[in-house]
N, C-alpha and C positions, 0 to 999 in steps of 0.2 A: 503495500500498497505506501511505505515512503518512498519506495523508486520511483513508481507511477508519479506521486505528487512533483516528483523533482524531474521525471521527463516532462509533465506536463506545463509546471514553471520553464525548462528548458526552451520547450516550445514555442509559450508565451514570452519568455523574454526574445527568441530570435526575429516573433512576427514583430514585436515591437521594433525593434532593429531594421528589418527590413521595409518598416514600413514608414521609420524615419528617414531612411537611405533613398524611399521613393521620395519622398517630400524633398527630401535636399538636392534631389537631383531635378526637379519638376521644372517647368517653363515658363515663364511670366507669359502667356497670351493676352494679346488685344483685339477686341472686335474692328475688323474694317467695314465690314458691310452684314446683313443679315436678310436673307430673304423669306418672306412666306411662300411665293412660287415664283418663279423664273417666267422669263418671256426673251423672245428675240426683239432685233431690231429688224424688223420685215421691210422688204425693200419698196421702195415707192411705186405708186404705180402698179400693183405687183399684177404679175398676168395670172391666168386661169391656174395655172399649176401651184404657185406659192400662195394663190388663195386657198385652194385646199390645202393645201400643206399649213396653212395659219390654222385655220378652223379644226384640224386634226392633231394640231399642238398638245401635248398631253405633258403639264408642268410636271407631274406625280410620278413620272417615268425617266427625270432626267438622274442618272447616275454618272458617276465622276470617278476616274479611278489614277487618272496619269496627271503632271501638270509639268508645266515646265516655266520657266518665270525670265524676261529678260530688265531691263533700266527701267520702261514703261508698265510693261503688261506680263501678263498672265496668260498663259495658254491652259487650256483644259481638254481632253478629251471624253464625249458623252457616250454609253452603250448604245447602240443603233435598235433600241426598242422600238415598238411600232409608237409611230407619232413624234417622232425625234427628226429634225429635218437637215441635219447637220453633226455628223460627230467630231469635229475639232473646231474651236469656237476661243473667244479670246475676252478678257476683261481689263479695265484699267485699275491699275496699283492703286492708285487715288483719283478724286475729282474734285470740282467747285461744288457740287451738289451730294448731300449726306442722303440720299434718296441710293437704294441699291443698283446699281446699273443693269442692263440688260444685256443679254447674250448675242455678241457680235459674231457668224462664221469666220473662219480663215482660210485663205486670206480674201476670200469671195463670197460671194450665194455662187457664183459661176463655179466655183470648184467640189459641189455637194450635190450632185446628180444622180440620184440609186441606179445603179447598174447600168452606168456610164463610166468604161473602164481608165477615159481618160482623167477623173474628178476621183477624190478622195472617197472610199466605200466604206472604211472604219479606222478612225488612228486608235492605235495603242500607244505603247510607249514613244517620249518625246524627250528632245533636249535640246535647251540652247547652247550655242558654246561660245567662246571667247571672242570669237570673231565675227558676230553678229549673224550665226546661221540658226534657224532651227530645223532640227533631224524631227521627223515624227514616220512611223513606222506602220504602214495601212497592211492591215491584214487582208484585205480583199474581200470577195465576195464570194458566193455559188459562181457567179457570171466573170467576176475580174479577178485578176490574178496578185499575187500580195505587191508590194512596193516598197519603197525606202523613199520617201521625200525631202530634198534641202530648201528651204527658202532663206532669202537672203533677206534678212530684217532691216538692212540699213541700206536695200536700194528699193523701195517699197514694196515689202514684201513678194518679191518677184522669185520666181522657181528659177533655182539655182541648178538643180540636178533632180532627176527622176531613175531612180534604179530600180528594174524590173530583176528579181531575182530567177536565175535558171533552175528549169526543173530538177537537176540534179543538186541543187543546194537549198530550194525551199519546194515541197512539192506540189504543182501545178493541179493537185487535187485538192480540193475546199475540204474532204473531210478526211486529208491526211496531212493536215498543217494545221497550227495553234500558234500563232506568233505572241507571245503574252507579256516581252519584255526587253528593253532595249536601254545601255548603257553607251558613250562615249568616251574616247581615252583621246589626248593630245599625245604626240608622238614628240622625241626631241627635236627632231628637225620642222616641227610644226605644222603638222600635218594628223589628220584624225583617223581613227579606227571606231570602229563600229560593233560591239557585241550584241550580239540576238538570240534571245529563248526561243524555239521553238519545242514546246510541251508536248506536241504530238512526235517526236522525232528524237533518239537518243544522240543528239548532237547540240552543237553549239553553232551561230552562223556568224562569221566573221566577214565585214565591209571593212576595204580600204579605200576611202576619200582619192587618195594621188590616182590609182589607177582605175577606180572607179568599176572593182573588182568583189566579188564575194566567193564566199567559200565554205564548205563546213567544217567542223571537228568532231569526229565522231568519239563519242566517250557511251560505250556499250554499258548499258543497264543505269542508265544517270539519267533521267530526264530532267530538262532545264526549265525552272519556272521563273522566281525572281532573280533580278540580277542588280548588282552594286557593284563597282569600282575603287580600289585605293588609292590614296592621293601617294603611296608611298613612290618615291624618285628612282631608287635604286631597283627596287623589285615591286611594282606594280601587283596588286592581286585583284581576281574577280571572285568575289562571292556568290554564290547563288545557292536557290533552295532544292533539294533532290527531291522530284516527286515520282517518285518510286510506286509509292500508293497513295492513296486517296487520304490518307491521314498523315502520311509522312512528314517529318517536322527539322530533315535533318541539312545543315548547315554545313556547306564544302568551299572549300579555295583552292583555285588555280592560279597561276604564274600567268601573267597576260601573254609574256613571252615567248610561253608555249605553244600560243594560238594563233602567232603571228606565219607561223610555216605552215603554207597550204596541203602540205603534205604530211603532216605531222600527226602528233595525236598528245594527248595531254595526262599529266598526273594531276587527280586529283584528290585532296586531303580531307579529312572529315576535320570540321572545328567542333560540333556540338549539337544539341537538340535543342531548338527553339521552342518557347512557350505556346506559340500559336505557329498557323499557317500563315506566312505573312505574303500578300498580295503584292508590295510594295515594299522598297527596299532603299537607303540612299547614303553614301557615305559621306561625311565633310570632311573639309581639308585639315582639321584635326585630328581625324582617324576616330569618329565617331559613326559608327552605324546607328539609322534611326528605322524600326520596322512598324508598319500597322500590318493587320493580322484579320482574316476573314472571320466574320460575325463576332469579334471583339470590341468592345468600345475606348480600347485604349491602346496608345503605343509606346515600345520598347527603345531601349538606345543599349550601345554596347561600344566602349574604347577597343579598337581590335588589335590595337598594342598593348592591349593588356591581356590577362586570362580570361577565355568566354564566362561573362555574366551579366545576362540581361537586366537590367535596372526600367522598371516601369516611370515614365517620365511627366507622363498628359494621360487623362482619364475625362472624357465625356460626360458629363450630365444626362442621366436617364439611360432608357435603352435603345437604341441607335435601331434596330430594326431594321438592318441591311448588310448584304455579304460584305462592302467596301464602304466602311462608314468614312473613309479619310481619302484625301488626295492631297501630295504636299511636293515642297520645293524649297531648295536654299537660290539666293541670287549673289550677286557678286560683290553683296555690301551686308554680307553677314545676315541677311534677313531671313528667317524659318516661315514659308507662307504655307497655310494648311485652309482647305475648306473639308467642313465638317458638315456630314446629314444625319439628321436627328429625326428619325419618323417614330411619330405617336399617334395610336390610334388611327385617324382619318388625316392626320395632319402630318405636313413634311417639311421641315424647316431648314435653312442652311445657313452657316456663318461661313465666312472669309477672316481669317484670324492670321495676326504674325506675331512673330517676337526675336528678340536678339538674339542670336545664339553666339558671338564670336568668330564664327568660322563660314567657309562659303562652300557652294558644292565641291567633290573630289573633280568635278570636269573643270573645273575655274582654275585650281592650282597646277602652277605651271610645273612640266614635268622636267 
């Protein structure tokens, strides 16, 4: 009985310690905007097709998973649910009005047409680089192939490049591919590589901007999902979630140097099991990894230069009742931006939050 009391007390003390640790690592967010419902900036003099789209728009079907940020704007994806007219939109980071802004399709309405394969079909992972580009991964559709879009944000959002993946890299069969995430890595010669997770293949896809070439790196028995790249200048690492099974929470790492060889293979190293299944991860320039989890109303972080230990740093009030409650990104000014979805009963509310964290996205750190 005495031993049981000691064990209980020990557990209680540990719980207090961990709770205090969580509080000590909390980030103080401020609210930028709040929405009871979203709306679009619909085109003036809309033709009949846009008029029908406006009538069918369902604000309760707005789901965000990915975010990128530049000096003035936030870019977000929308899941292609019924009634969603565009899967890539932008919002201002600030404005003269306190009213929450409407969504604007990026770069324009003309680049969002269902089953028009010259337009964006389903935006997934996205990144803004330090040279004024926005990289957007496009899953495609049952009629259109997967692509990587690169936009020049400093030249009126013009299209700089569209890379269509060969069938030998990403399957041209819609039911055999599932591009789930993307990160970019700046090379010492000021070029870029993109690493792309294909959930339905045992491989990682690599794209090289200089040569406009993509290739797969085979990883038998490893299924890639969420990605994050470290800022380590000497030995940059790619961290990823291995989804060998539906409930798998295994976190692995691989050296990016092993992914650059088009005919090579990669040695994967197990790090640990996460507390949830992350659908979004990111590493900042101070080696801190941030993660958001399916069906959980909290975010975790871990300093990858230290032994593996997740720490909870943000928890949303209430029950979120959505698989993807958060979308987040870091800008070049050390600000953490986050969109939070809160669904309760028949009401769905969104908040845009920000916090100073003293570090940039690892993509903004110089190699």
